[in-house]
N, C-alpha and C positions, 0 to 999 in steps of 0.2 A: 508859333507857341503851341498850336495844336498839333503840329508835326512832332515837336519835341515830346509832348505828352503821349502821343501814340508810340514813338519809338521806346520810351520809358516803359509804358505798359506792355509793350511787345517783349521787352528784355525781362521783365518781371514774370510774364507768363512763361517765357522759355525757360527761365531758371526753375520756376515751379514744376513745369512739365518735366524737366530733366531730373529734378529731385524725386519726383514721383516715380518715374521709370526706374531710377537707380534704386529706389527703395524696394520696388516690386521685384526687380531682378535679384537683389540681395536676398529678399524674403524667399523667393522661389528657390535660389540656390541653397540656402541654409535649411530650408524645410522639405528639401527632396524633390524639386521639380527641375526639369530641363527643358526650356523653351525650344531649344534646338532638336530635342527628340533623339540625341545621339547617345546619351548615357542615362543610367538609372541611378537614383540616389537613395540613401538611407536617411530618413528624416528624423529630426530630434526636436525635442521641445526646447526652444531657446531659453525659456523662463527656468528650466530645471537643469539644462546641461550646458556647460561653459563652452564657448566658441573654442577655447584652448584644447578641451578634450576631443571635440570633433576633428580639429586639425591634427591632433595626435593619433587618432584613429586612422585618418587618411594617410599620415605620414608612414605609420607603420605597416599599413596595407601596401603602400608604394614600395617600401624597403624590401618586404617579403617578395612582392612581385618581381623587382628588378634586381635584387641582390642575391636571393636564395639560389643555392647551387643547381637546383633542378627546376624543370617547369612547374609553375604554380597554377593550379586551377582555382580561379577566383570564387567559383560557386562553393568549392570546398572550404575556402576561407570564410565565406559567409556562413556556412553550415556550422563551422567551428565557432564562430562569433555567437551565433544563435544558442548553440549549446552551452556556451560560456555565460550567457546571461542567465540561464536557468541554474547553472552550478554556482553563480555568485550569490544566490539566495541562501545557500548552505542548507537547503531543505532536501533531505533524501527522497522525499516523495514527489518532488517537482522535477520532471524529466522532459527533455526534448527528444522525440523520436525522429530518426530519419525514415524514409519510405520503407526500407527493409525491416527496421525495428518496429515500425507501426504495424506492419503486416503481422509480425510475430506477436505483438501485443494484442492485436485484435483477435487472434484465434481464441475462440472460447473454449473453456476448460471442459475436457471430456473425461468419461470414465476409463478410457484406454488411451495410452499414448506410448511413444517409443523413447525411452530415456534410461536412467539409471536407478530410480525409484527411491525418492527420499522426500520428506517434508523439510522446508527451509524457512527462515524468517530473516529479514534484514535488521541487523542489530542496531544499537543506538549510534554506532560509529559508521553506519551505512556499509557494512560489510556482510555479504550473505552467508549465513551461519546455519549449519545443519541442526535440525531439531530431532530428527529421527531417520534412520535408514530402514526402508520397509524389509521385513523378514523374507529372506530368499531372494531379495533383489540384487542386481549387480553391484549396487552401492554397498550393500551389507556384506557381500562376499569379497569386495575390495577392501574392507576394514574401515570404511567411513562411519563415523560415530557422532554423537551429540556433541555439540560445541565446536566441532571442526569448522574452520572459517575458510571459504573458497576464495582464493586470491588470484588464481589464473585458470583459464579454460582455453586448451589448445594453445598454451604458451602466451596468450594475451592476457594482460593484466586487467582484472575486472574490478579492482577495488575503488575505482572512480565512476562505475556504473552504479547509480543509485536506485535503479528499478529493478527489483528481483526477477520480474518477468523477462527482461532483456537477458539475464544471465541464464535463466532457466532454459530459454529457447536456444541459447548457444550450447547447453548440455545436450538438449534433445537432438535428435537426428534420425537417420535411416537405421533400421534394425540390423543388427550384426555388424555395425561399424563401431570404430573405437573413438574415444573421446579422452583426452588427456587433461586431468584435474590436478592442480596444485593446491593443497590446503595448508593452512597454519594450524597446528594443534597446540593451543595454550597450555594444555597439561603437561606436554613434553617440551614446550618452547623451541619448537623447530617445524620447518615446512616439509612437507612430504609430497612426492610427485606419484601420481597413480595413473594407470592406462587402463581404462574400464570399457568393457564391451556393452554397447546399448542393446537393450532387449525391450520386448513389448511389455509393457507394465499395465496391470488391471488395478484400478484403484476403486476402493468403496470408501467414500469420506464420512459416511454415517453407518454405525454399527450398533445393534441393540440386542438385548436378551432379557429374559425374565429371571430374576434372582429368587432365592428362597424367601418365603414369606410374601410372595406376589409384589415384590418390589422391582419396579422396571429400571432398566439401565440403558441409557442412550449416549453413545460417545460420538461426537462431532469433530472430525479431524480437520475439517475446513469448510467454510460456508461457500460452496461452489454454487453453479447456476442451478443445480437441482436439489439444494439443500432442503428447501421447504417441503418439496413433494415427498422426499425420502423420510423427512422428519415426521411428516403427518402419517405416512404409511406405518412408521414404527410405533408412533403413539396410538393409532387406531389398533394395531395388533395386539399391543400390550394392554389396553383397555379391554379388549374382547376376552383376553385371558385371565381377567380379574384383577387388574393393577390396583394396589392400595397406596402406592407412594412412587416416587420417580427420582432417579439421580440422573442429571445431565452432566456429562464430563467434557469440558472444553479446555482441559490442560493440554498444553502443546499445540493449541489451535491458533494459527497465526492471523485468522480473519477471513476476509473474502468479500462476498457481494453484500452491500448495505441493504438492498430491497429484501434480499432473502432472510436475513437476520431479523428484519423488522416484521416480516410475516410469521416467523416463529415466535417472536416475542408477542405477537398480537394473538397467537393461539393460547398463549399461557396466561397473559396478564388479564386483570379486570379492565373495564372501560376507563380510558384515561390517556395520558401522555407516555409515549414509549421512549422518545429521543427527539432532540431538536438541535438544529444547527443555526449557526450565526456566521454571517460573511463579515468582511472588513467594515462594511457600513451599518453593522448590527441588524441586518435584514434576517428575520427568523423563520425557518421552515420546520414545522412540526409533523411528526409522524404519531398517529393515535391509534389505540386499540378499541375494538368493539366490545359488546357486552359479554360475548362468549369468553369463558376463562377456564383454566385447568383448576380442579377443585380438590386436588389431592395434595399431601405433603410433597415438598419439592426441595432438593438440594442440588447445588451447582458446584462442581469441582473445578478450581482454578489454580494456576501457577503463574510463574514469571514469563512464560511463554504464551499465555492466553492474551491475544492482542486484538485491537480493532474491533471487528464485528463480535468476537467473543466478549469484549468488554461493554458493547452495546447491550448485548443480552444480559450480561451479569449485573450491570449498573442499574438496568430497568427493574430486574427481579429484586435486587436489593432495596432500591428506593420505594418500590411498592410493597416491600415487606412480604413479597409473595413466597419466598423460600430463603434458604441460608446459603451463603458462599462459604465454602470449605476448602482450605488450602493454603497457598501463600499469595502475596500481593501480585496483582496483573501486570502486563508489560508497560502499559501507559502510551497508547496510540489513540489520540483523540482528534485526528485531523481527517477531513474529507477531501477526496480528490475528484476532479472533473477532467474528462479527456476532450481535447479539441482536434478535429481533423482538418487538413489543408488540401488545397487543389493538387498539389504535387504528390499527395500520398503521405506526406510526413505528418507528424502530430505532436501534440503536448499535453502531458498529464500534469496538471497544475492543482496544488492545494488551494481550495476555494474557500474553506470554512472550518470551523471547529465544531465538533458535536458536543453536546451536554446531556447528562443523564436528567431524568425527570425532576430531580431536585435542584438543577441548575449547576451541577459540577462539571467543569472540564477536566478530563483525567490525562491530558496530554503532558507526557513526562513525569506523571505522578502515579498513575495506576490507580487500581480499587483495592482496598484492604478487604480481606475476607471477614465474615462474621465469626468464624471459628477458624483460627490459624492453627495449621498443622503442617510441619515440615516433613519432608521424605526422611526415611531413615539415612544416616550418612553414608552407609555402603551403596545406597542408590541415588545419592545426590546429583550425579552427572549422567544418570540414566534417562532415556526417553520413557515415558510412562508406559508404553506398550511393552517395555522390556522388564518391568518390575513385576515380579511374581505377585499375584494377587493376595496371596496370603501374607506377604510382606509389605503390601501397599497400605500404609497406615492412613493416608489420606482418604483413600477409598473406603476403608474399614469404618473410619470416623463418619463419613457420609451415610453408609449403610446402616450403622447403629442409630443415627440420628433419625432417619426415616423409619426404621423398625420401630423405634420408641414412639414417634408421633403417630404412625399408622395403627399401632395396637391401642392407642388411646382415642381413636377416631372412630366415628360412625358414619357409614355411607349408605 
C-alpha cells in the first residue's frame, strides 16, 4: 500500500515538474530567451501582443529570408522593422536614426557650413518645405523659393523621412560638389529637377539694428545653439544706444533649441512661469524666469511659419501681457522631443511630452493667434519675410507704429 502511494506521489511530482519545465520553456521562447544560446529573440509582451501576430512576424521574416530573389541581411530587416515601429506612430517628429544618420543629427549647428543656403521647415504633411533661400546663395541662384517642397535628394525619395535634419544633412556635402534636388512647386503644380553646386554658407541667425525713434529691431531666424548669447549682445548694444522700445521678429523662424529660447524669454519676462511640459503620465516640468525683466514697450512679429521655440517665446510674452503679438497665427508645434543614443551608434528621436504656455494652453496643431492681426499685402503673400521691401512690409510697419506710440507716451 505504501509502495502504491509512493508510485502515485512520484507520478504526480513528475507531471508537475514536467508542466513547470514546459511552462518555463514556453515563457522563455515567447519572451525572447534562448536556453541553448544559439539564437537571439525579439521579445513581446504576451498580454498586449497576440501570439498570432508574433507568429506572422516570424513567418514574414522567414519568407523574406528564404524566398526573396537576392541575399537578405537579417540585420537590415531588423533595422527596417525598428524604423517601421516609429513610422507607425504617424508622428513626423519621432524618428529612428541609423548610425550614419545619428552622426549627422548629432552635428551641432554652426555659423558656417557647406550646403546650398536656405531655411526650411517640416510642414504638417511631413514634407520638407522651403521658407527662404538666402540672398546670393546657390539655392537662390538655382531658383528655389518659398513653399517649394523637397521630394528627392540625389534621386532618393525623401518624403518618408520625417526628420528635417536627416534631409538637410543629405543636402550638405563637400564644397564645389553638386547635389540634385527635386522639388514640387504647388503654385505651378509640377515637379522640377535642379542640379545645384554646394558652397560655403555663412549664417547669422540673429540680426539687429536701431530704427528711427530709438526703436530696436531684432530678427531671430532660428534658435540655434548660440541664440541667447547673440540675443544678449544685440539687446545690450541697443540699450547702450538709448533704446526706447523693441520689435522682435520671429516670422519664418522654424524654432530650434528649447533651452536657448527659455533663456531669451527669461531675459524679457517678469518673475514667473515661462513654459511647462507634461508627459503621458502628466508629470510636469516647469521653466521659470527670475526677477530681471525687460521694461520697455515690446512687440513680436509672427506668421504661419513661426514654429516651436518661436511659439514658446510668443506664447509666454502674450500670456504675461509683456508685449503684443502682431501678424498672423503661428504654425502650431507644441511637442517636445528627446534623443536616445544606443551602443551601436544608432539613435531615436522621440516625442516625449507636450508643452504648455503659462496660461495652460497647448498649441499643438492650433497655433497662437496674434493680438493684432495683420496680413501681408497680397503681392507678397508667398514671399519670405526677408524678400519683402520694408516700405511694403505692413506687418513690420504696424509693429513700428505700435512701439512708437507706446514709447512716446512712456517715461524712462
